[in-house]
SERORO-395998 format. One record per residue: z, x, y of N, C-alpha, C in turn; residue in three letters. Coordinates in nm, 2 decimals, always signed. Example, Ala and Ser with C-alpha at 12.3 -4.5 7.8 and 13.67 -1.06 7.14 Angstrom:
<rs>
nz = +0.78, nx = +1.32, ny = -0.57, caz = +0.78, cax = +1.23, cay = -0.45, cz = +0.78, cx = +1.32, cy = -0.33, type = ALA
nz = +0.71, nx = +1.28, ny = -0.22, caz = +0.71, cax = +1.37, cay = -0.11, cz = +0.79, cx = +1.29, cy = +0.00, type = SER
</rs>
This chain:
<rs>
nz = -5.63, nx = +8.54, ny = -5.57, caz = -5.56, cax = +8.51, cay = -5.48, cz = -5.61, cx = +8.50, cy = -5.33, type = MET
nz = -5.70, nx = +8.60, ny = -5.34, caz = -5.83, cax = +8.63, cay = -5.22, cz = -5.90, cx = +8.48, cy = -5.20, type = LYS
nz = -5.95, nx = +8.45, ny = -5.30, caz = -6.04, cax = +8.35, cay = -5.31, cz = -5.95, cx = +8.24, cy = -5.26, type = LYS
nz = -5.79, nx = +8.20, ny = -5.27, caz = -5.71, cax = +8.09, cay = -5.26, cz = -5.69, cx = +8.08, cy = -5.11, type = ALA
nz = -5.70, nx = +8.24, ny = -5.05, caz = -5.64, cax = +8.24, cay = -4.91, cz = -5.80, cx = +8.19, cy = -4.82, type = LYS
nz = -5.90, nx = +8.25, ny = -4.90, caz = -6.05, cax = +8.21, cay = -4.81, cz = -6.07, cx = +8.06, cy = -4.83, type = GLY
nz = -6.02, nx = +8.00, ny = -4.96, caz = -6.06, cax = +7.82, cay = -4.91, cz = -6.00, cx = +7.78, cy = -4.82, type = ASN
nz = -5.82, nx = +7.84, ny = -4.85, caz = -5.73, cax = +7.75, cay = -4.72, cz = -5.78, cx = +7.76, cy = -4.57, type = ARG
nz = -5.85, nx = +7.94, ny = -4.53, caz = -5.97, cax = +7.94, cay = -4.43, cz = -6.04, cx = +7.84, cy = -4.40, type = LEU
nz = -6.15, nx = +7.82, ny = -4.47, caz = -6.25, cax = +7.69, cay = -4.49, cz = -6.18, cx = +7.60, cy = -4.45, type = MET
nz = -6.07, nx = +7.54, ny = -4.51, caz = -6.02, cax = +7.42, cay = -4.48, cz = -5.99, cx = +7.41, cy = -4.37, type = TYR
nz = -5.91, nx = +7.50, ny = -4.28, caz = -5.85, cax = +7.48, cay = -4.18, cz = -5.97, cx = +7.46, cy = -4.08, type = ARG
nz = -6.06, nx = +7.54, ny = -4.11, caz = -6.18, cax = +7.56, cay = -4.02, cz = -6.26, cx = +7.41, cy = -4.03, type = PHE
nz = -6.32, nx = +7.35, ny = -4.11, caz = -6.32, cax = +7.26, cay = -4.14, cz = -6.27, cx = +7.16, cy = -4.08, type = ALA
nz = -6.18, nx = +7.15, ny = -4.10, caz = -6.04, cax = +7.02, cay = -3.99, cz = -6.06, cx = +7.02, cy = -3.89, type = THR
nz = -6.07, nx = +7.17, ny = -3.82, caz = -6.09, cax = +7.14, cay = -3.68, cz = -6.20, cx = +7.13, cy = -3.63, type = GLY
nz = -6.29, nx = +7.17, ny = -3.70, caz = -6.39, cax = +7.15, cay = -3.66, cz = -6.47, cx = +6.99, cy = -3.66, type = LEU
nz = -6.39, nx = +6.90, ny = -3.74, caz = -6.38, cax = +6.77, cay = -3.76, cz = -6.32, cx = +6.68, cy = -3.65, type = SER
nz = -6.20, nx = +6.75, ny = -3.63, caz = -6.09, cax = +6.71, cay = -3.55, cz = -6.18, cx = +6.73, cy = -3.36, type = LEU
nz = -6.27, nx = +6.83, ny = -3.34, caz = -6.33, cax = +6.85, cay = -3.26, cz = -6.41, cx = +6.78, cy = -3.22, type = LEU
nz = -6.51, nx = +6.75, ny = -3.34, caz = -6.65, cax = +6.68, cay = -3.31, cz = -6.63, cx = +6.54, cy = -3.30, type = MET
nz = -6.49, nx = +6.49, ny = -3.34, caz = -6.46, cax = +6.36, cay = -3.36, cz = -6.41, cx = +6.33, cy = -3.20, type = LEU
nz = -6.30, nx = +6.41, ny = -3.16, caz = -6.24, cax = +6.41, cay = -3.00, cz = -6.36, cx = +6.43, cy = -2.91, type = THR
nz = -6.44, nx = +6.48, ny = -2.93, caz = -6.58, cax = +6.49, cay = -2.80, cz = -6.66, cx = +6.33, cy = -2.85, type = SER
nz = -6.65, nx = +6.32, ny = -2.96, caz = -6.76, cax = +6.19, cay = -2.94, cz = -6.68, cx = +6.07, cy = -2.89, type = PHE
nz = -6.51, nx = +6.09, ny = -2.94, caz = -6.44, cax = +5.96, cay = -2.90, cz = -6.41, cx = +5.97, cy = -2.72, type = LEU
nz = -6.42, nx = +6.04, ny = -2.71, caz = -6.37, cax = +6.11, cay = -2.53, cz = -6.48, cx = +5.98, cy = -2.47, type = SER
nz = -6.56, nx = +5.97, ny = -2.49, caz = -6.68, cax = +5.87, cay = -2.41, cz = -6.61, cx = +5.76, cy = -2.38, type = GLY
nz = -6.54, nx = +5.71, ny = -2.49, caz = -6.51, cax = +5.56, cay = -2.51, cz = -6.40, cx = +5.55, cy = -2.59, type = TYR
nz = -6.29, nx = +5.61, ny = -2.50, caz = -6.15, cax = +5.59, cay = -2.52, cz = -6.12, cx = +5.51, cy = -2.36, type = THR
nz = -6.05, nx = +5.47, ny = -2.36, caz = -5.96, cax = +5.37, cay = -2.23, cz = -5.93, cx = +5.46, cy = -2.16, type = CYS
nz = -5.95, nx = +5.48, ny = -2.05, caz = -5.89, cax = +5.56, cay = -1.96, cz = -5.97, cx = +5.68, cy = -1.92, type = GLY
nz = -6.09, nx = +5.67, ny = -2.01, caz = -6.15, cax = +5.83, cay = -1.96, cz = -6.23, cx = +5.86, cy = -1.85, type = GLY
nz = -6.19, nx = +5.98, ny = -1.78, caz = -6.29, cax = +5.99, cay = -1.67, cz = -6.43, cx = +5.99, cy = -1.63, type = PRO
nz = -6.50, nx = +5.93, ny = -1.58, caz = -6.60, cax = +5.88, cay = -1.53, cz = -6.68, cx = +5.99, cy = -1.45, type = ILE
nz = -6.59, nx = +6.02, ny = -1.36, caz = -6.65, cax = +6.12, cay = -1.24, cz = -6.58, cx = +6.28, cy = -1.28, type = LEU
nz = -6.68, nx = +6.30, ny = -1.24, caz = -6.61, cax = +6.50, cay = -1.24, cz = -6.59, cx = +6.51, cy = -1.06, type = GLU
nz = -6.49, nx = +6.60, ny = -1.06, caz = -6.40, cax = +6.69, cay = -0.99, cz = -6.33, cx = +6.57, cy = -0.89, type = ASP
nz = -6.26, nx = +6.45, ny = -0.94, caz = -6.22, cax = +6.36, cay = -0.87, cz = -6.08, cx = +6.40, cy = -0.69, type = PRO
nz = -6.07, nx = +6.50, ny = -0.73, caz = -5.98, cax = +6.59, cay = -0.58, cz = -6.06, cx = +6.64, cy = -0.57, type = GLY
nz = -6.21, nx = +6.66, ny = -0.55, caz = -6.27, cax = +6.74, cay = -0.43, cz = -6.22, cx = +6.86, cy = -0.40, type = PHE
nz = -6.19, nx = +6.92, ny = -0.54, caz = -6.14, cax = +7.08, cay = -0.52, cz = -6.27, cx = +7.19, cy = -0.56, type = ASP
nz = -6.36, nx = +7.14, ny = -0.64, caz = -6.43, cax = +7.23, cay = -0.68, cz = -6.54, cx = +7.26, cy = -0.60, type = VAL
nz = -6.58, nx = +7.38, ny = -0.51, caz = -6.66, cax = +7.41, cay = -0.38, cz = -6.78, cx = +7.50, cy = -0.42, type = TRP
nz = -6.89, nx = +7.50, ny = -0.40, caz = -6.99, cax = +7.58, cay = -0.44, cz = -7.02, cx = +7.62, cy = -0.29, type = CYS
nz = -6.95, nx = +7.76, ny = -0.24, caz = -6.98, cax = +7.76, cay = -0.10, cz = -6.96, cx = +7.66, cy = -0.04, type = ASP
nz = -7.02, nx = +7.62, ny = +0.09, caz = -6.95, cax = +7.50, cay = +0.17, cz = -6.99, cx = +7.40, cy = +0.14, type = LYS
nz = -7.06, nx = +7.35, ny = -0.03, caz = -7.10, cax = +7.21, cay = -0.08, cz = -6.99, cx = +7.18, cy = -0.17, type = LYS
nz = -6.94, nx = +7.07, ny = -0.24, caz = -6.92, cax = +7.04, cay = -0.33, cz = -7.00, cx = +7.05, cy = -0.44, type = LEU
nz = -6.93, nx = +7.10, ny = -0.54, caz = -7.01, cax = +7.09, cay = -0.67, cz = -7.08, cx = +6.99, cy = -0.75, type = CYS
nz = -6.96, nx = +6.91, ny = -0.77, caz = -7.02, cax = +6.79, cay = -0.84, cz = -7.06, cx = +6.69, cy = -0.76, type = SER
nz = -7.04, nx = +6.70, ny = -0.66, caz = -7.04, cax = +6.56, cay = -0.55, cz = -7.22, cx = +6.58, cy = -0.44, type = TRP
nz = -7.32, nx = +6.52, ny = -0.42, caz = -7.41, cax = +6.52, cay = -0.35, cz = -7.38, cx = +6.46, cy = -0.20, type = SER
nz = -7.45, nx = +6.52, ny = -0.14, caz = -7.41, cax = +6.46, cay = +0.03, cz = -7.55, cx = +6.45, cy = +0.05, type = VAL
nz = -7.61, nx = +6.29, ny = +0.07, caz = -7.70, cax = +6.21, cay = +0.08, cz = -7.74, cx = +6.20, cy = +0.23, type = GLU
nz = -7.66, nx = +6.20, ny = +0.31, caz = -7.65, cax = +6.17, cay = +0.46, cz = -7.54, cx = +6.23, cy = +0.52, type = LYS
nz = -7.58, nx = +6.29, ny = +0.64, caz = -7.45, cax = +6.31, cay = +0.70, cz = -7.38, cx = +6.49, cy = +0.63, type = GLY
nz = -7.25, nx = +6.47, ny = +0.68, caz = -7.24, cax = +6.67, cay = +0.62, cz = -7.08, cx = +6.64, cy = +0.59, type = SER
nz = -7.01, nx = +6.74, ny = +0.53, caz = -6.90, cax = +6.79, cay = +0.50, cz = -6.84, cx = +6.92, cy = +0.52, type = ILE
nz = -6.72, nx = +6.88, ny = +0.53, caz = -6.63, cax = +7.01, cay = +0.54, cz = -6.51, cx = +7.01, cy = +0.42, type = LYS
nz = -6.46, nx = +7.10, ny = +0.39, caz = -6.35, cax = +7.16, cay = +0.32, cz = -6.23, cx = +7.16, cy = +0.42, type = ARG
nz = -6.15, nx = +7.04, ny = +0.43, caz = -6.04, cax = +7.04, cay = +0.49, cz = -5.92, cx = +7.02, cy = +0.43, type = VAL
nz = -5.78, nx = +7.07, ny = +0.47, caz = -5.66, cax = +7.03, cay = +0.43, cz = -5.62, cx = +6.90, cy = +0.45, type = ALA
nz = -5.50, nx = +6.84, ny = +0.38, caz = -5.49, cax = +6.66, cay = +0.34, cz = -5.34, cx = +6.69, cy = +0.41, type = THR
nz = -5.29, nx = +6.57, ny = +0.33, caz = -5.14, cax = +6.56, cay = +0.37, cz = -5.08, cx = +6.65, cy = +0.34, type = TRP
nz = -5.09, nx = +6.80, ny = +0.26, caz = -5.02, cax = +6.93, cay = +0.29, cz = -5.11, cx = +7.00, cy = +0.28, type = HIS
nz = -5.08, nx = +7.09, ny = +0.32, caz = -5.12, cax = +7.23, cay = +0.36, cz = -5.21, cx = +7.27, cy = +0.23, type = ARG
nz = -5.14, nx = +7.29, ny = +0.11, caz = -5.22, cax = +7.33, cay = -0.01, cz = -5.28, cx = +7.24, cy = -0.05, type = SER
nz = -5.33, nx = +7.15, ny = -0.03, caz = -5.43, cax = +7.03, cay = -0.10, cz = -5.52, cx = +7.05, cy = -0.01, type = ASP
nz = -5.62, nx = +7.03, ny = -0.07, caz = -5.79, cax = +7.05, cay = +0.01, cz = -5.84, cx = +6.92, cy = -0.05, type = TRP
nz = -5.90, nx = +6.85, ny = +0.06, caz = -6.01, cax = +6.74, cay = +0.04, cz = -6.12, cx = +6.76, cy = +0.13, type = GLY
nz = -6.19, nx = +6.65, ny = +0.12, caz = -6.32, cax = +6.65, cay = +0.24, cz = -6.33, cx = +6.56, cy = +0.32, type = VAL
nz = -6.37, nx = +6.62, ny = +0.41, caz = -6.36, cax = +6.55, cay = +0.55, cz = -6.54, cx = +6.53, cy = +0.57, type = GLU
nz = -6.54, nx = +6.41, ny = +0.59, caz = -6.70, cax = +6.32, cay = +0.58, cz = -6.75, cx = +6.36, cy = +0.73, type = LEU
nz = -6.84, nx = +6.44, ny = +0.78, caz = -6.86, cax = +6.46, cay = +0.96, cz = -6.95, cx = +6.35, cy = +0.95, type = VAL
nz = -6.96, nx = +6.28, ny = +1.07, caz = -7.08, cax = +6.24, cay = +1.12, cz = -7.04, cx = +6.11, cy = +1.16, type = GLY
nz = -7.17, nx = +6.01, ny = +1.19, caz = -7.14, cax = +5.90, cay = +1.25, cz = -7.17, cx = +5.78, cy = +1.12, type = LYS
nz = -7.22, nx = +5.86, ny = +1.03, caz = -7.28, cax = +5.78, cay = +0.91, cz = -7.28, cx = +5.92, cy = +0.77, type = GLU
nz = -7.22, nx = +5.91, ny = +0.71, caz = -7.21, cax = +5.98, cay = +0.57, cz = -7.22, cx = +5.92, cy = +0.43, type = VAL
nz = -7.30, nx = +5.97, ny = +0.35, caz = -7.28, cax = +5.89, cay = +0.21, cz = -7.30, cx = +6.03, cy = +0.12, type = VAL
nz = -7.17, nx = +6.02, ny = +0.05, caz = -7.12, cax = +6.09, cay = -0.07, cz = -7.12, cx = +6.03, cy = -0.17, type = LEU
nz = -7.22, nx = +6.09, ny = -0.31, caz = -7.27, cax = +6.02, cay = -0.41, cz = -7.21, cx = +6.14, cy = -0.61, type = SER
nz = -7.22, nx = +6.08, ny = -0.68, caz = -7.24, cax = +6.09, cay = -0.80, cz = -7.26, cx = +6.07, cy = -0.89, type = GLN
nz = -7.35, nx = +6.07, ny = -0.96, caz = -7.41, cax = +6.00, cay = -1.10, cz = -7.29, cx = +6.04, cy = -1.20, type = ASP
nz = -7.36, nx = +5.90, ny = -1.28, caz = -7.25, cax = +5.91, cay = -1.44, cz = -7.38, cx = +5.85, cy = -1.53, type = SER
nz = -7.34, nx = +5.90, ny = -1.63, caz = -7.41, cax = +5.81, cay = -1.74, cz = -7.37, cx = +5.71, cy = -1.84, type = ASP
nz = -7.25, nx = +5.69, ny = -1.80, caz = -7.15, cax = +5.57, cay = -1.83, cz = -7.31, cx = +5.46, cy = -1.88, type = THR
nz = -7.24, nx = +5.36, ny = -1.98, caz = -7.27, cax = +5.26, cay = -1.99, cz = -7.22, cx = +5.12, cy = -2.01, type = THR
nz = -7.26, nx = +5.01, ny = -2.03, caz = -7.14, cax = +4.90, cay = -2.05, cz = -7.13, cx = +4.88, cy = -2.20, type = SER
nz = -7.14, nx = +4.98, ny = -2.30, caz = -7.18, cax = +5.01, cay = -2.48, cz = -7.03, cx = +5.07, cy = -2.45, type = SER
nz = -6.96, nx = +5.17, ny = -2.31, caz = -6.86, cax = +5.23, cay = -2.35, cz = -6.74, cx = +5.18, cy = -2.24, type = ASN
nz = -6.80, nx = +5.10, ny = -2.12, caz = -6.72, cax = +5.10, cay = -2.00, cz = -6.76, cx = +4.95, cy = -1.99, type = THR
nz = -6.63, nx = +4.89, ny = -1.97, caz = -6.65, cax = +4.72, cay = -1.91, cz = -6.57, cx = +4.68, cy = -1.80, type = GLN
nz = -6.49, nx = +4.81, ny = -1.74, caz = -6.39, cax = +4.80, cay = -1.66, cz = -6.41, cx = +4.96, cy = -1.58, type = CYS
nz = -6.37, nx = +4.93, ny = -1.45, caz = -6.36, cax = +5.04, cay = -1.38, cz = -6.23, cx = +5.06, cy = -1.33, type = PHE
nz = -6.17, nx = +5.17, ny = -1.31, caz = -6.05, cax = +5.16, cay = -1.25, cz = -6.05, cx = +5.24, cy = -1.16, type = GLN
nz = -5.99, nx = +5.24, ny = -1.03, caz = -6.01, cax = +5.34, cay = -0.88, cz = -5.89, cx = +5.37, cy = -0.86, type = PHE
nz = -5.86, nx = +5.48, ny = -0.86, caz = -5.75, cax = +5.53, cay = -0.79, cz = -5.83, cx = +5.64, cy = -0.66, type = LYS
nz = -5.73, nx = +5.64, ny = -0.52, caz = -5.81, cax = +5.70, cay = -0.43, cz = -5.71, cx = +5.72, cy = -0.33, type = MET
nz = -5.73, nx = +5.84, ny = -0.25, caz = -5.64, cax = +5.88, cay = -0.16, cz = -5.71, cx = +5.91, cy = -0.04, type = GLN
nz = -5.67, nx = +5.84, ny = +0.06, caz = -5.78, cax = +5.90, cay = +0.16, cz = -5.67, cx = +5.90, cy = +0.34, type = ALA
nz = -5.76, nx = +5.92, ny = +0.43, caz = -5.70, cax = +5.89, cay = +0.57, cz = -5.80, cx = +5.89, cy = +0.64, type = ASP
nz = -5.80, nx = +5.76, ny = +0.70, caz = -5.90, cax = +5.76, cay = +0.83, cz = -5.88, cx = +5.73, cy = +0.97, type = ARG
nz = -5.97, nx = +5.73, ny = +1.07, caz = -5.95, cax = +5.67, cay = +1.17, cz = -5.94, cx = +5.54, cy = +1.17, type = ASP
nz = -5.88, nx = +5.47, ny = +1.27, caz = -5.91, cax = +5.30, cay = +1.28, cz = -6.07, cx = +5.28, cy = +1.37, type = ASP
nz = -6.14, nx = +5.39, ny = +1.36, caz = -6.28, cax = +5.35, cay = +1.44, cz = -6.37, cx = +5.34, cy = +1.33, type = THR
nz = -6.32, nx = +5.40, ny = +1.19, caz = -6.40, cax = +5.43, cay = +1.10, cz = -6.43, cx = +5.36, cy = +0.98, type = VAL
nz = -6.50, nx = +5.29, ny = +0.94, caz = -6.47, cax = +5.22, cay = +0.77, cz = -6.56, cx = +5.26, cy = +0.69, type = SER
nz = -6.47, nx = +5.29, ny = +0.54, caz = -6.57, cax = +5.35, cay = +0.44, cz = -6.56, cx = +5.25, cy = +0.36, type = LEU
nz = -6.64, nx = +5.25, ny = +0.27, caz = -6.71, cax = +5.16, cay = +0.13, cz = -6.72, cx = +5.24, cy = +0.03, type = PHE
nz = -6.75, nx = +5.13, ny = -0.11, caz = -6.75, cax = +5.21, cay = -0.21, cz = -6.90, cx = +5.11, cy = -0.23, type = LEU
nz = -6.96, nx = +5.17, ny = -0.25, caz = -7.15, cax = +5.12, cay = -0.33, cz = -7.18, cx = +5.24, cy = -0.44, type = GLU
nz = -7.18, nx = +5.06, ny = -0.54, caz = -7.26, cax = +5.12, cay = -0.68, cz = -7.40, cx = +5.05, cy = -0.70, type = ILE
nz = -7.45, nx = +5.14, ny = -0.76, caz = -7.59, cax = +5.16, cay = -0.81, cz = -7.60, cx = +5.17, cy = -0.95, type = ASP
nz = -7.60, nx = +5.07, ny = -1.01, caz = -7.57, cax = +5.06, cay = -1.18, cz = -7.71, cx = +5.07, cy = -1.23, type = PHE
nz = -7.83, nx = +5.13, ny = -1.19, caz = -7.91, cax = +5.18, cay = -1.27, cz = -8.01, cx = +5.30, cy = -1.22, type = PHE
nz = -7.94, nx = +5.30, ny = -1.09, caz = -7.95, cax = +5.48, cay = -1.05, cz = -8.11, cx = +5.44, cy = -0.98, type = LYS
nz = -8.15, nx = +5.29, ny = -0.93, caz = -8.27, cax = +5.29, cay = -0.88, cz = -8.26, cx = +5.23, cy = -0.75, type = ASP
nz = -8.18, nx = +5.30, ny = -0.67, caz = -8.19, cax = +5.28, cay = -0.53, cz = -8.15, cx = +5.10, cy = -0.47, type = GLY
nz = -8.08, nx = +5.01, ny = -0.63, caz = -8.06, cax = +4.86, cay = -0.54, cz = -7.88, cx = +4.90, cy = -0.56, type = THR
nz = -7.81, nx = +4.88, ny = -0.45, caz = -7.72, cax = +4.86, cay = -0.45, cz = -7.58, cx = +4.74, cy = -0.50, type = ILE
nz = -7.55, nx = +4.72, ny = -0.60, caz = -7.49, cax = +4.61, cay = -0.67, cz = -7.39, cx = +4.57, cy = -0.60, type = GLU
nz = -7.32, nx = +4.66, ny = -0.56, caz = -7.18, cax = +4.64, cay = -0.52, cz = -7.11, cx = +4.70, cy = -0.41, type = TYR
nz = -7.11, nx = +4.62, ny = -0.32, caz = -7.08, cax = +4.72, cay = -0.19, cz = -6.91, cx = +4.64, cy = -0.17, type = SER
nz = -6.82, nx = +4.75, ny = -0.13, caz = -6.71, cax = +4.70, cay = -0.08, cz = -6.63, cx = +4.78, cy = +0.00, type = HIS
nz = -6.58, nx = +4.75, ny = +0.10, caz = -6.46, cax = +4.83, cay = +0.21, cz = -6.39, cx = +4.89, cy = +0.14, type = PRO
nz = -6.38, nx = +4.99, ny = +0.15, caz = -6.25, cax = +5.09, cay = +0.07, cz = -6.13, cx = +5.07, cy = +0.19, type = LEU
nz = -6.01, nx = +5.08, ny = +0.14, caz = -5.86, cax = +5.04, cay = +0.24, cz = -5.81, cx = +5.24, cy = +0.26, type = ALA
nz = -5.77, nx = +5.23, ny = +0.35, caz = -5.76, cax = +5.38, cay = +0.37, cz = -5.57, cx = +5.36, cy = +0.39, type = SER
nz = -5.46, nx = +5.43, ny = +0.34, caz = -5.32, cax = +5.37, cay = +0.41, cz = -5.27, cx = +5.51, cy = +0.44, type = ASN
nz = -5.32, nx = +5.59, ny = +0.53, caz = -5.26, cax = +5.76, cay = +0.52, cz = -5.20, cx = +5.79, cy = +0.39, type = HIS
nz = -5.30, nx = +5.80, ny = +0.31, caz = -5.27, cax = +5.93, cay = +0.20, cz = -5.18, cx = +5.86, cy = +0.09, type = TRP
nz = -5.12, nx = +5.76, ny = +0.10, caz = -5.08, cax = +5.69, cay = +0.02, cz = -5.22, cx = +5.61, cy = -0.06, type = ASN
nz = -5.15, nx = +5.64, ny = -0.18, caz = -5.26, cax = +5.62, cay = -0.33, cz = -5.29, cx = +5.45, cy = -0.28, type = PRO
nz = -5.41, nx = +5.40, ny = -0.36, caz = -5.46, cax = +5.29, cay = -0.35, cz = -5.51, cx = +5.26, cy = -0.46, type = ILE
nz = -5.49, nx = +5.15, ny = -0.59, caz = -5.56, cax = +5.16, cay = -0.70, cz = -5.61, cx = +5.03, cy = -0.74, type = GLU
nz = -5.72, nx = +5.00, ny = -0.72, caz = -5.79, cax = +4.84, cay = -0.81, cz = -5.92, cx = +4.84, cy = -0.95, type = TYR
nz = -5.91, nx = +4.74, ny = -1.00, caz = -6.01, cax = +4.77, cay = -1.08, cz = -6.11, cx = +4.71, cy = -1.07, type = LYS
nz = -6.23, nx = +4.70, ny = -1.11, caz = -6.34, cax = +4.62, cay = -1.12, cz = -6.44, cx = +4.60, cy = -1.26, type = LEU
nz = -6.45, nx = +4.47, ny = -1.28, caz = -6.51, cax = +4.45, cay = -1.42, cz = -6.69, cx = +4.48, cy = -1.39, type = LYS
nz = -6.72, nx = +4.53, ny = -1.50, caz = -6.89, cax = +4.58, cay = -1.47, cz = -6.93, cx = +4.49, cy = -1.54, type = THR
nz = -7.05, nx = +4.49, ny = -1.51, caz = -7.20, cax = +4.39, cay = -1.55, cz = -7.19, cx = +4.44, cy = -1.70, type = PRO
nz = -7.23, nx = +4.26, ny = -1.77, caz = -7.23, cax = +4.28, cay = -1.90, cz = -7.34, cx = +4.41, cy = -1.97, type = SER
nz = -7.47, nx = +4.45, ny = -1.90, caz = -7.53, cax = +4.54, cay = -1.94, cz = -7.56, cx = +4.61, cy = -1.83, type = TRP
nz = -7.51, nx = +4.74, ny = -1.85, caz = -7.59, cax = +4.84, cay = -1.76, cz = -7.62, cx = +4.99, cy = -1.77, type = TYR
nz = -7.67, nx = +5.07, ny = -1.75, caz = -7.66, cax = +5.19, cay = -1.81, cz = -7.73, cx = +5.31, cy = -1.67, type = LYS
nz = -7.63, nx = +5.39, ny = -1.71, caz = -7.63, cax = +5.53, cay = -1.57, cz = -7.59, cx = +5.46, cy = -1.47, type = ASN
nz = -7.51, nx = +5.53, ny = -1.36, caz = -7.43, cax = +5.48, cay = -1.24, cz = -7.44, cx = +5.54, cy = -1.14, type = VAL
nz = -7.46, nx = +5.55, ny = -1.04, caz = -7.48, cax = +5.64, cay = -0.92, cz = -7.32, cx = +5.56, cy = -0.80, type = ARG
nz = -7.22, nx = +5.64, ny = -0.77, caz = -7.15, cax = +5.57, cay = -0.71, cz = -7.12, cx = +5.66, cy = -0.59, type = PHE
nz = -7.11, nx = +5.58, ny = -0.51, caz = -7.18, cax = +5.63, cay = -0.36, cz = -7.03, cx = +5.63, cy = -0.24, type = MET
nz = -6.96, nx = +5.65, ny = -0.18, caz = -6.84, cax = +5.70, cay = -0.08, cz = -6.94, cx = +5.67, cy = +0.05, type = ILE
nz = -6.91, nx = +5.57, ny = +0.14, caz = -6.99, cax = +5.56, cay = +0.26, cz = -6.94, cx = +5.55, cy = +0.34, type = VAL
nz = -6.94, nx = +5.63, ny = +0.47, caz = -6.89, cax = +5.67, cay = +0.60, cz = -6.97, cx = +5.62, cy = +0.74, type = LYS
nz = -6.90, nx = +5.49, ny = +0.82, caz = -6.95, cax = +5.45, cay = +0.89, cz = -6.84, cx = +5.44, cy = +1.03, type = LYS
nz = -6.94, nx = +5.51, ny = +1.14, caz = -6.85, cax = +5.50, cay = +1.25, cz = -6.79, cx = +5.64, cy = +1.31, type = GLY
nz = -6.75, nx = +5.64, ny = +1.42, caz = -6.71, cax = +5.81, cay = +1.49, cz = -6.58, cx = +5.80, cy = +1.48, type = ASP
nz = -6.52, nx = +5.89, ny = +1.43, caz = -6.41, cax = +5.98, cay = +1.40, cz = -6.36, cx = +5.99, cy = +1.28, type = GLY
nz = -6.23, nx = +6.02, ny = +1.23, caz = -6.24, cax = +6.15, cay = +1.11, cz = -6.22, cx = +6.06, cy = +1.04, type = ARG
nz = -6.27, nx = +6.12, ny = +0.89, caz = -6.23, cax = +6.07, cay = +0.73, cz = -6.23, cx = +6.14, cy = +0.68, type = ALA
nz = -6.14, nx = +6.13, ny = +0.55, caz = -6.09, cax = +6.27, cay = +0.47, cz = -6.03, cx = +6.18, cy = +0.36, type = VAL
nz = -6.09, nx = +6.22, ny = +0.24, caz = -6.07, cax = +6.20, cay = +0.09, cz = -5.99, cx = +6.33, cy = +0.02, type = LEU
nz = -5.90, nx = +6.27, ny = -0.03, caz = -5.83, cax = +6.39, cay = -0.10, cz = -5.81, cx = +6.35, cy = -0.32, type = THR
nz = -5.86, nx = +6.25, ny = -0.29, caz = -5.90, cax = +6.18, cay = -0.46, cz = -5.98, cx = +6.06, cy = -0.41, type = GLN
nz = -6.08, nx = +6.06, ny = -0.51, caz = -6.17, cax = +6.01, cay = -0.56, cz = -6.17, cx = +5.94, cy = -0.75, type = PHE
nz = -6.07, nx = +5.89, ny = -0.80, caz = -6.12, cax = +5.91, cay = -0.91, cz = -6.15, cx = +5.76, cy = -0.99, type = LYS
nz = -6.21, nx = +5.77, ny = -1.09, caz = -6.30, cax = +5.66, cay = -1.15, cz = -6.28, cx = +5.68, cy = -1.35, type = VAL
nz = -6.23, nx = +5.58, ny = -1.39, caz = -6.17, cax = +5.57, cay = -1.53, cz = -6.21, cx = +5.50, cy = -1.57, type = THR
nz = -6.24, nx = +5.43, ny = -1.72, caz = -6.26, cax = +5.32, cay = -1.81, cz = -6.13, cx = +5.28, cy = -1.81, type = SER
nz = -6.12, nx = +5.16, ny = -1.73, caz = -6.02, cax = +5.05, cay = -1.72, cz = -6.00, cx = +4.96, cy = -1.82, type = GLY
nz = -5.90, nx = +4.92, ny = -1.83, caz = -5.90, cax = +4.78, cay = -1.92, cz = -5.82, cx = +4.69, cy = -1.84, type = SER
nz = -5.83, nx = +4.56, ny = -1.92, caz = -5.77, cax = +4.42, cay = -1.84, cz = -5.84, cx = +4.41, cy = -1.72, type = ASP
nz = -5.95, nx = +4.41, ny = -1.67, caz = -6.02, cax = +4.36, cay = -1.54, cz = -6.03, cx = +4.21, cy = -1.55, type = CYS
nz = -5.99, nx = +4.13, ny = -1.45, caz = -6.00, cax = +4.04, cay = -1.44, cz = -6.13, cx = +3.92, cy = -1.36, type = LYS
nz = -6.11, nx = +3.85, ny = -1.39, caz = -6.25, cax = +3.83, cay = -1.33, cz = -6.42, cx = +3.81, cy = -1.40, type = GLY
nz = -6.49, nx = +3.74, ny = -1.33, caz = -6.63, cax = +3.81, cay = -1.37, cz = -6.66, cx = +3.88, cy = -1.35, type = ASN
nz = -6.79, nx = +3.95, ny = -1.45, caz = -6.84, cax = +4.08, cay = -1.42, cz = -6.93, cx = +4.06, cy = -1.30, type = PRO
nz = -6.97, nx = +4.12, ny = -1.25, caz = -7.09, cax = +4.17, cay = -1.14, cz = -7.19, cx = +4.15, cy = -1.20, type = ILE
nz = -7.25, nx = +4.06, ny = -1.13, caz = -7.41, cax = +4.06, cay = -1.14, cz = -7.50, cx = +4.11, cy = -1.13, type = PRO
nz = -7.62, nx = +4.11, ny = -1.20, caz = -7.71, cax = +4.18, cay = -1.14, cz = -7.84, cx = +4.10, cy = -1.18, type = LEU
nz = -7.88, nx = +4.05, ny = -1.06, caz = -8.01, cax = +3.97, cay = -1.01, cz = -8.12, cx = +4.04, cy = -1.00, type = THR
nz = -8.23, nx = +3.97, ny = -1.08, caz = -8.37, cax = +4.00, cay = -1.08, cz = -8.36, cx = +4.14, cy = -1.19, type = ASN
nz = -8.26, nx = +4.14, ny = -1.26, caz = -8.32, cax = +4.23, cay = -1.40, cz = -8.37, cx = +4.17, cy = -1.50, type = ARG
</rs>
């Protein structure tokens, strides 16, 4: 009896471990998987975002569309907020973006992407801001790339606050992939 009970426990442990390993392996390869950490700008280490880097300018934690929902204000005339990802063309052929922000009319926001984290911006696009209304779009990635730096760039005097910038592995992207020249 004890031996049968021990075998059942070992079987359950092995099955659970196998499922955990399979889930971990597949998590980077499933459609809709997250690409960036802390898309809601919620995790702060003192006065800095833990998962995001401030390359230029400064930031501060502020209330957004609701006093209990915190976001990040991009402070200064030019601010660059970035995050690196180890995603590659083998596991992501389409980026799906969901953004929620508010900005003054005097401010422009841009998404810039460096597909090899080598300092070359291969994609730059203005980001719309619709007074906290969520905005979504998709982008077909280059046919081959590895390691990506995502940057949110603020230009201009005035207020710009982000409450969400989520990037996931999407599907059904239309159009041609982003060309990578001189590679």
